[in-house]
Every structure is written in C-alpha cells, then in structure tokens.
Residue, then its C-alpha position, 0 to 999 in steps of 0.5 A: x227087223x226082217x221084211x214081211x208081207x202082211x195079209x188080212x182076211x187070210x183065213x179063206x177065199x181071196x185072202x188065202x189065195x193071196x197068201x199062197x201067191x206071196x209065199x210061192x214068190x218068196x215072201x215071208x208072211x204074217x196072216x191076220x184074221x179072226x179065225x185062229x184055227x184057219x190061219x194056223x192050218x194055212x200057215x202049216x200048209x205053206x210051211x209044208x211046201x218048203x216056205x217059211x212058216x207064216x206068223x198067224x195073228x188072230x186079230x179082229x180088225x174091226x176093233x178100234x186099235x187093231x192096226x196098232x196091235x198088228x204093229x206091236x205083234x210084228x215088232x215083237x217078232x222082229x218083223x216090219x211090213x214090206x207089203x201090206x194087203x188089205x183084203x179083209x171085208x164083208x158085205x150084206x144084201x138087203x135094204x139099208x133101213x132094214x138090215x141090222x144097223x150095228x152090223x152095217x157099222x161094223x162093215x164100215x169099221x172093217x171095210x173102211x176104217x181098218x183098211x185106212x188105218x193099215x194103209x197108213x200105219x206102216x208107210x215108213x217101213x214100206x218106203x224103206x223096203x221099197x215095198x207096196x200096198x195092195x187094197x182089195x176093193x170090188x167092181x162094186x166100187x164103180x157103181x151104186x148098189x141099192x139093197x147093198x148100199x153100205x157095201x158098195x159105198x165102202x168099196x167106192x171109198x177103197x177104190x178112191x182112197x187107193x188111187x189117191x195113195x197111188x199118187x201120194x206114195x209113189x215119190x217114196x217108192x211105194x207101190x199102191x194097187x187097188x184090186x177090183x174083182x167081180x163076184x168070186x165063189x167064196x165064203x163071202x157070199x154066205x156071209x152076205x146072204x147070197x143064195x148058194x144056188x145063184x148062177x155064176x157071174x159070166x166069165x167069173x174069175x176063180x179066187x186063185x186067178x184073182x190073187x195072181x193078177x193082184x200080185x202081178x199088178x202090185x209088183x208091176x206098180x199098176x194103179x188098178x187091176x180088174x181081173x176078167x173081161x166081163x168085170x173090166x167091161x162093168x168097171x170101165x164102160x157100164x158107168x159111162x154108157x148106162x144112165x145112172x137111173x137105169x143102172x140103179x134100177x137094174x141093180x135094185x132088181x137083181x138084189x131084190x131077186x137075191x133076197x127073194x131066193x134067200x127067203x124061199 
C-alpha cells in the first residue's frame, strides 16, 4: 500500500489551497468532495506542475457510510492514508428556529459526524506511517454564535475533539492539529448566506496563507494553529476578557446586520 494524503472539501477555497501545499511538499493526494469536475480540474493542475496526479473521489461526505467509501476507494487503488485533512464543512447565517432544519442537520452530518468518522477510520495506517490528522475548525469554535448557532457549535466540537485526539494519539506517533482560521474570502460565504459586499475581516489572512500555516503546524506537531494576529486575539483573549453576555450580544448584532444586508 502506498501512502497518500486525503484532503476533504478540496474542490475550492482552503481545501484546494491545502491540496496545493501538500502536493508542493511531495505528497501524493486523494481529493474528496462532491463536485467531480472541480476535483478533476485541480488534479490536472497539480499534475501539470510535475506532481503525481491526485486521485479524485467525488463522494458526498454527509452520507452515513462516506468514510467507508473513502477507505474502500483508496484500497482499490493500493493506497492508505498517511495524512487525513478534514476540511469539508459549511455554515448558515440565520436564526436556528427559522433556518431549514434538514439543512442544519446536514451541517451537523458534515461538520461533526463526517469529521469524526474520518478522524478515527484510519488511525492504524496513520500510526504505521507516523503521519497525522489536520482538522479545520474556526475561530468560531472559541465563542458562541447567535444567528449561526449550529455552525459555531459544530466548530466548537471540532476544536474540542481535535485537541483531545492530539493527546490520545500522540503515543502512537500520530500528529493531530486543529487549524482555526478566521473569515476567509471563499465560496463558504456565499453558501452561508453572507453578502458579497461585506467589509473584509481586519488583517484577514488569504486562503493560501491559511493552508500553508496549517501544513507547517501539522508537520511540527502543533496542537492548534490560528493564522493571523487578529484571529489569535479573538481566539485567545476575547473569550477570557469579554463577559459572555456582552459577547453574545455583539455577535447577535453583527449577524443580524448580515441578514439585513442579504435581504436588500
């Protein structure tokens, strides 16, 4: 079996940039997402740079047996994971009671259940290869999120779960890193319902830099990576210094303004 880096949500945004970073550092890739044409285009781009052509796996990770399908597809090609990157996920802006319930449950399936399944499915091969696991959460995981309640909660889960795995899997030689970017200009915003004209996050970090920071952190065995000074301040200081009630109100007002702009 040959080693491979499995990257989910690789069809766009941070996931595509992570694929480029891993490829540039000599890793053979398996790219997982729903949009086959996007995956094939990225695989061709990576091959054109002189790297091995990635295996494209068009799989909907929100489905119950997706992790097993990924494992079977890799085995059929004589591959086993050395690294797993759980980047697939989406968010929604709006009141939880008003948003479509099925869509919010699908968010839980992708952001939590699929991440958990893929984090645990390949522990044996990650250990044999002395590889690692990179889970993409968000600075949203450090704070509560009115009007985006399920998304923020899902990222809090990803953060807590990944930090615990960092400790649990370390004796097996497996590195586990949680990457927590702030808002990044990608297709994520449109999917979440965030207006195109919204002002950029202060000191925003581009997707390519986020991916590079995540890769470096994983290779160094870091537990947590928060790219960008503004994001680090939000993650490390705001939850400790700002009273919870005030923080909840501020986030609620910000998300409410987003919804108002979207309706115009």
